[in-house]
C-alpha angles and dihedrals in degrees: 000000000000108000095199126034130214110262130036126060113299093224090056091049089053092046092049090051091051091046088050089055090052093046096050093043095246087126110032133205113288093022124128118252123209116276123246090258091049092049089048093055092045100048092030093236135130110281089237089061089051089047091051089055091053089046090056092051089047091051087054088051091239093120133029131203118235105198112247093003110066140248119316133188107265121239110263092018095122092049094048092045094048092046092052092046092051091050091052090043092057091044095047101037116011098048095049088046090053093045094049089046092054090044089054094044096247109154126221095258091050093046092050091049089054091047092047091050091048094048089050089052095049092045090054089048091048093050095049088048092049091055094060101032122073118251114248114254105242092202116098089225091081143022102010121109083233091057096036089051089050092052094046090050093048092049090049092048093047092049090049093046099038095041130108115322 
């Protein structure tokens, strides 16, 4: 899996990944997120780029800085994030779906039936995939970029500090 994709600002991609972790509950409210240095090590980017990602999340009030301690997921961040995404989802997908359905003469009952059938199909596919795929570990001690970045940074620091004298 490629962590960062071609196109789009790198800081925005890092911020989006962290926002996804907040939205899906991988990183909970009040939990520490990786520092800019930890993110820089994990994503192999300049620390200023990683700091810009954290600043973007701070500007959206998703994370807050605690002086001398680090950045933490703000209270209510997940709720605000999910609410905003639901609004954008409706604007981006539901409204155009309804407009096109009206254009094609698809009535409300037929459209709802199509959506129900598709949701059932997606649920079956998701359940089948869930049976074979490992469940993500919601604890920040393993699996999340925040945790992996912290581990990588600690390893790098330990190697530097404990290296040859």
